[in-house]
N, C-alpha and C positions, 0 to 999 in steps of 0.2 A: 321818628318824626314824619317820614314820608307816609307810613301807613296811616297815621292820625290825620294828616292833611287829605289823603285820598278818601278816607272814611267820611270826614267832615264834608268833603265836596259832594260825595254821593248823597248824604243825608240832606244837605241844603238843596241839591238839585231835585230830589224827590219832594221836599216840602214846597219848593217853588212851583213845581208842576201841580201839585194839589191845590195850592192857593190860587193859581191862575184858573184851574178847572172849576173851582167852586164859585168864582165870581159870576155875577149875572151880566147879561149882555147890556152894553151901554146904549144901544139903539135898537129900535124895533123895525128894522128894514127901512123902506122908503118913508113910512109914516113917522119914524123917529127922527127924520132929518129936520123937521120943523121944530118939534118939541125939544130935541136935543140941542139945537142951536139956541133956542130960547133959554134953556137951562144954563148954558155956558155964558150967555150975554147977561143974564140977570143974576148970576152968581149962585146958581144951584150948587149945593154941597152934598157930597155923599155922606149919609149918616147911617149909623147902626153897623150892621155886618158888612155892608158894601164898603164903607169907609175903612173899617178895620182890615178887610181883605186887601184893599188898595194900598194901604200903608205897609202891610206885611209883604206885599209884592215888591214894593220899592226897597224895603230893608233887605229882604232875601236876595234881591237881584244885586245889591251893592255887596253884600257878604259873599255871594257866589263869585262875583268879578274879583274881589280881593283875594279870595282863596285860590282862584285860578292863577292869578298873578304870583302869589307866593309859591304855589305848587310848581309853576313853570320855572321860577327862579331857582327853587330848591333842586329840581330834577336836572337843571342844566349845570349846577355846581358840582354834582356827584356823579 
């Protein structure tokens, strides 16, 4: 069980790193401050690959946190 949890943790961590690196930047420096604020005020939504990568980041982050908790509990028991 311990080996499975550790393997799953490593796989999820690598996937999380890849998903974060593949995401495009949300702002273009100082010029993006105005347009980025306008997108958030007027309800701009990420579509396509950016939306998918954003959702994958959230899901993988939650899975990583849960696996870390289970692994910590399991290793403290034995």
